[in-house]
C-alpha positions in Angstrom: 0.1 0.0 -0.1 1.5 3.2 -1.0 1.3 6.4 1.2 -1.7 8.4 0.4 -1.5 12.0 0.2 -2.8 13.6 3.5 -2.4 16.7 5.7 1.4 15.9 6.1 2.1 13.9 3.1 2.2 15.7 -0.3 1.2 13.7 -3.3 4.7 12.5 -4.5 3.7 11.7 -8.1 4.3 15.1 -10.0 7.7 15.4 -8.0 8.9 12.0 -8.9 8.0 12.2 -12.6 10.3 15.5 -12.6 13.0 13.5 -10.7 13.1 10.7 -13.2 13.4 13.1 -15.9 16.2 14.8 -14.2 17.8 11.6 -13.3 18.0 10.7 -17.0 19.3 14.0 -17.9 22.0 14.4 -15.5 23.3 10.7 -15.5 23.0 10.2 -19.0 21.2 6.9 -18.4 18.4 6.2 -20.9 15.9 4.7 -18.6 14.5 5.8 -15.2 11.7 4.4 -13.1 10.6 4.4 -9.5 7.7 4.8 -6.9 6.7 5.8 -3.4 7.6 3.8 -0.3 4.6 2.2 1.7 3.8 3.9 4.8 5.3 1.0 7.0 8.6 1.3 4.9 8.5 -2.5 4.1 8.2 -1.9 0.3 7.2 0.1 -2.6 5.5 -0.1 -5.9 7.0 1.0 -9.2 4.3 3.6 -10.4 6.3 5.6 -12.9 8.4 4.8 -16.0 10.4 7.1 -18.1 11.6 6.0 -21.6 10.7 2.3 -20.7 10.0 0.2 -23.9 7.4 -2.0 -22.1 5.2 -2.0 -19.0 6.6 -5.0 -17.4 8.0 -2.9 -14.5 4.8 -1.0 -14.0 3.0 -1.8 -10.8 5.8 -4.1 -9.6 5.7 -4.5 -5.8 9.1 -4.5 -4.3 9.7 -5.9 -0.8 12.5 -4.3 1.4 15.7 -6.6 0.8 14.6 -8.1 -2.3 16.2 -7.4 -5.5 18.2 -4.2 -6.4 15.8 -1.6 -5.2 14.7 -3.6 -2.1 18.4 -3.9 -1.1 18.8 -0.2 -1.5 15.6 0.4 0.7 16.8 -2.1 3.2 20.3 -0.5 3.5 19.1 3.2 3.1 21.6 3.8 0.5 22.2 3.7 -3.2 23.2 0.3 -4.7 24.3 -0.3 -8.1 25.0 -3.2 -10.3 27.2 -3.3 -13.7 25.5 -6.5 -14.9 22.2 -6.9 -13.3 21.6 -10.7 -14.4 25.2 -11.7 -13.3 25.0 -9.7 -9.9 25.2 -12.2 -6.9 24.9 -9.6 -4.3 21.1 -9.3 -4.8 18.3 -11.6 -5.1 16.6 -12.1 -8.5 12.9 -12.6 -7.7 12.0 -9.8 -10.0 14.0 -10.9 -13.0 10.9 -11.7 -14.8 10.0 -7.9 -14.9 13.5 -6.7 -15.7 14.1 -9.2 -18.6 11.7 -7.6 -21.0 13.5 -4.2 -20.8 16.8 -5.8 -21.4 18.4 -3.8 -18.7 22.0 -4.4 -17.8 23.5 -1.7 -15.7 21.1 -0.3 -13.0 21.4 2.1 -10.0 18.8 2.2 -7.3 18.6 4.9 -4.7 16.2 5.7 -1.7 14.8 9.0 -1.1 14.7 9.7 2.8 13.1 12.5 4.5 13.4 13.0 8.4 14.9 9.5 8.6 12.0 7.7 6.8 12.1 6.4 3.1 9.8 8.1 0.9 10.6 6.7 -2.5 13.2 4.8 -4.6 14.5 5.9 -7.9 16.2 3.9 -10.4 18.4 4.9 -13.4 19.5 2.1 -15.9 20.9 1.3 -19.2 20.7 -1.5 -21.6 24.4 -1.6 -22.2 27.2 -2.0 -19.6 27.9 1.3 -17.7 30.8 2.0 -15.3 29.2 3.7 -12.2 32.1 5.9 -11.5 32.1 8.8 -9.0 30.9 11.4 -11.3 27.8 9.3 -12.4 27.0 8.5 -8.6 27.3 12.1 -7.6 24.8 13.1 -10.3 22.5 10.4 -8.8 23.0 11.8 -5.3 22.3 15.4 -6.4 18.9 14.4 -7.9 18.0 12.5 -4.7 18.9 15.3 -2.5 16.8 17.7 -4.5 13.8 15.4 -4.2 14.5 14.9 -0.4 14.8 18.7 0.1 11.6 19.6 -1.9 9.5 16.8 -0.4 10.7 18.1 3.2 9.8 21.6 2.3 6.1 20.6 1.0 5.5 18.4 4.1 6.5 21.3 6.4 4.3 23.8 4.5 1.5 21.2 4.9 2.2 20.8 8.6 1.9 24.6 9.2 -1.0 24.9 7.2 -2.7 22.0 9.2 -1.6 23.6 12.4 -3.1 27.2 11.6 -6.2 28.0 13.6 -9.6 27.9 11.7 -10.1 31.7 12.4 -7.2 34.0 11.4 -6.8 37.7 12.1 -5.6 39.6 9.0 -2.1 40.2 10.6 -1.6 36.6 11.1 -2.5 35.8 7.6 0.0 38.2 6.3 2.6 36.5 8.7 1.8 33.2 7.5 2.1 34.4 3.9 5.6 36.0 4.4 6.8 32.6 6.0 5.4 30.6 3.1 7.0 33.0 0.7 10.4 32.7 2.4 10.2 28.8 2.1 9.1 29.2 -1.6 12.2 31.2 -2.3 14.4 28.3 -1.1 12.9 25.9 -3.7 14.6 25.2 -6.8 11.8 22.9 -8.3 9.8 25.2 -10.5 6.7 23.1 -10.1 6.8 23.2 -6.5 7.7 26.8 -6.3 4.5 27.7 -8.4 2.4 25.6 -5.9 3.7 27.4 -3.1 3.0 30.7 -4.6 -0.5 29.6 -5.3 -0.8 28.4 -1.6 0.2 32.2 -0.7 -2.3 33.6 -3.1 -5.1 31.5 -1.6 -4.0 32.2 2.0 -4.0 36.0 1.5 -7.7 35.5 0.4 -8.5 34.4 3.9 -7.6 38.0 5.2 -10.7 39.0 3.5 -12.9 36.4 5.0 -12.1 37.3 8.6 -15.2 38.8 10.3 -14.8 42.7 10.3 -14.9 42.6 14.4 -11.9 40.5 14.3 -9.7 42.2 11.8 -6.5 43.9 12.5 -6.0 47.3 11.1 -5.1 47.4 7.5 -1.4 47.5 6.8 0.0 50.9 6.4 1.4 50.0 3.1 -2.0 50.3 1.5 -1.4 53.9 0.8 2.1 53.3 -0.7 2.5 54.1 -4.3 5.1 52.1 -6.4 6.3 53.4 -9.8 5.7 51.2 -12.8 9.3 50.2 -13.0 9.2 49.4 -9.3 6.3 47.0 -9.7 7.8 45.4 -12.7 10.9 44.7 -10.8 9.0 43.3 -7.7 6.8 41.1 -10.0 10.0 39.4 -11.4 11.5 39.0 -7.9 8.1 37.4 -6.9 8.7 34.8 -9.5 12.0 33.9 -7.9 14.4 35.7 -10.2 17.7 37.1 -9.1 18.7 40.6 -10.0 20.6 39.7 -13.0 17.7 37.8 -14.1 15.3 40.5 -13.5 17.7 42.8 -15.6 17.7 40.4 -18.5 14.0 40.1 -18.4 13.4 44.0 -18.2 16.3 45.1 -20.4 18.0 47.0 -17.5 21.3 47.0 -15.9 21.6 44.9 -12.7 22.7 48.0 -10.6 19.5 49.8 -12.1 17.5 46.7 -10.9 19.0 47.1 -7.3 18.4 50.7 -7.2 14.4 50.2 -8.1 14.3 47.2 -5.6 15.8 49.3 -2.8 13.5 52.2 -3.7 10.4 49.8 -3.4 11.6 48.3 -0.1 12.2 51.8 1.3 8.5 52.9 0.4 7.1 49.8 1.8 9.2 49.6 5.0 10.5 46.1 4.0 13.9 44.7 5.1 14.2 42.1 2.4 13.0 41.2 -0.9 10.6 38.7 0.1 9.1 41.0 2.7 8.9 43.5 -0.1 6.9 41.4 -2.4 4.5 40.3 0.3 3.9 43.8 1.5 3.3 45.0 -2.2 0.9 42.2 -2.6 -0.9 43.3 0.6 -1.1 46.6 -0.7 -2.6 45.5 -4.0 0.4 46.6 -6.0 1.1 43.2 -7.2 -1.5 40.4 -8.6 
C-alpha cells in the first residue's frame, strides 16, 4: 500500500516524475523508473516509468531487501550493479519484470526525509555502464533535491494544518510571508509555483475574517510604487535574481538593485521577500 497524500504527506507523483526526468538528464542513463515507499517502509510499488519500452516493471511490488531496489531500501543507501543478471549480491525474484526491458547496468537510490524512506528511484542502461564517482554524484544530487523539496512541501502542509480555523488579518500576512520565504528556497519550479499559489489562496483568508476580528489594514496600502518598481517586484516574486530581472526587463543589474531598494524603502521592507508580500498586501502586485 503506497502512502496516500494527506495533511502531512504531499502527493509525490508530480515530483517523482520530474525527478526521473532529471535523473536521466543528469546521469545520461536512458531509462528511469521508481515509486513511493509504503507507509510501513517495508516495500514500494514502481508507479512511474520514463523511456521504458514495455510496461513489465509498472505496478511491480518490491519488498525491502529483495532485488536491487529492495536492497537499496533496506540499506537506506544507493546500490548499483554493472551487470544485473550476473550480480550475486542481490536476489533475483524480479528478473521476470526486468528481462523484457533488457536492462543491464542499474542504479537504485532511496529518497529519505526525516529518517523515513519516501521513494526509490532507478536509473538504468541496456548496455554496460561504469558507475564511477561522477555518475554516482549525479544520482546523489537528484536524490538530494527530491528529499529537500519533499521536506519543504511536508513542512508547509504541517504549518497549514496547524493554523487555527479563524485567523486575524495580521496572522494571515505573517503566514504568507513565512510561506514565501520557504518558496524562495525551492529550486523545483513546479513546487515553487504551487507554494506561490498557496500564498495567494492564503491571502484571500484575510478578506474572510469577520470585520470585528480584523486587524487594522497594513500601512502599506497607501504606498504608491512606480511602474518600474512594480515590474521589478513582479519578477522578484517569480523567484528571479537581480541579474535575471535585469535580463527580463532590459535593465542593468545596478538599476534593478536601485529600483528594488526604492520599493523596499517605500514599503518599509527589510528584504526582498517581505517587499513582495507587502506589495501584494497593498494591492500593487497580482
